[in-house]
C-alpha positions in Angstrom: 22.6 -163.2 -4.1 21.0 -161.2 -1.4 23.0 -158.3 0.2 21.7 -156.5 3.3 23.5 -153.1 3.0 23.4 -152.1 6.7 27.2 -151.5 7.1 30.1 -150.0 5.1 31.5 -153.5 4.6 28.2 -154.7 3.0 28.0 -151.5 0.9 31.5 -152.4 -0.4 30.2 -155.9 -1.3 27.3 -154.4 -3.2 29.5 -152.0 -5.0 31.9 -154.8 -6.0 29.0 -156.7 -7.5 26.7 -154.1 -8.9 29.2 -153.0 -11.6 28.7 -156.1 -13.7 25.4 -157.6 -12.5 21.7 -156.7 -12.5 20.1 -156.0 -9.1 16.7 -155.2 -7.6 17.4 -152.6 -4.9 15.1 -151.8 -2.0 16.0 -148.5 -0.4 14.5 -148.3 3.0 14.6 -146.5 6.3 14.1 -148.1 9.7 12.0 -145.1 10.8 9.7 -145.2 7.8 6.2 -146.5 8.4 5.7 -147.5 4.8 8.9 -149.5 4.9 7.8 -151.3 8.1 4.4 -152.1 6.5 6.1 -153.5 3.5 8.8 -155.5 5.2 6.9 -158.9 5.4 6.1 -158.8 1.6 9.7 -157.9 0.8 10.9 -160.8 2.9 8.6 -163.1 1.0 10.0 -161.6 -2.3 13.6 -162.3 -1.1 12.8 -165.9 -0.2 10.9 -166.5 -3.5 13.2 -164.6 -5.9 16.6 -164.7 -4.1 17.9 -167.6 -6.1 16.9 -166.0 -9.4 17.7 -162.4 -8.9 20.4 -160.3 -7.2 18.7 -158.4 -4.4 20.0 -155.6 -2.2 18.4 -153.9 0.8 20.0 -150.5 1.1 19.5 -148.6 4.4 18.8 -144.9 4.1 22.1 -143.7 5.6 24.2 -145.7 3.0 22.1 -145.0 -0.1 24.4 -142.2 -1.4 27.4 -144.6 -1.5 25.8 -147.1 -4.0 28.0 -147.4 -7.1 26.6 -145.7 -10.2 24.6 -143.1 -8.1 21.2 -144.7 -8.2 20.9 -144.2 -4.4 21.3 -140.4 -4.8 18.0 -140.3 -6.7 16.1 -141.5 -3.6 13.9 -138.8 -2.1 11.3 -141.0 -0.4 11.1 -144.4 1.2 10.6 -147.1 0.3 12.0 -147.0 -3.3 12.5 -150.1 -5.4 14.6 -149.9 -8.5 16.1 -152.3 -11.1 19.8 -151.6 -11.8 22.0 -152.9 -14.5 25.7 -152.4 -14.3 25.2 -149.8 -11.5 22.7 -147.7 -13.4 19.0 -147.4 -12.6 17.0 -148.8 -15.5 13.5 -148.9 -13.9 11.6 -147.8 -10.9 8.8 -149.9 -9.3 5.7 -147.8 -9.0 3.1 -150.6 -8.6 1.7 -152.4 -5.6 3.8 -153.8 -2.8 2.6 -157.4 -2.7 4.8 -160.4 -3.5 3.0 -160.8 -6.8 3.6 -157.1 -7.7 7.3 -157.3 -6.8 7.8 -160.5 -8.8 6.1 -159.0 -11.8 8.5 -156.0 -11.6 11.6 -158.1 -11.2 10.7 -160.2 -14.3 10.0 -157.3 -16.6 
């Protein structure tokens, strides 16, 4: 499942699912140069891992509404976290290549 959280409706969809599923969350901002630079690798990650993992792309102005509060801990962009049942369980601090993202998702 891939959810692009760019509207309140899609945030509601994420919140209905994040309560009882594991997710990889990418918190991003359209104005962020680092996010723009990473976008192609993230798209590859979605295409490669989207059938195996639940993935959500959360736009900066909707991050505080993510169930469980893991979006409230975002102080810089991009931020990638693993969440289980709405709670952040790990933050990705490695590289931003497809291989790095897959390694993080599979841990």
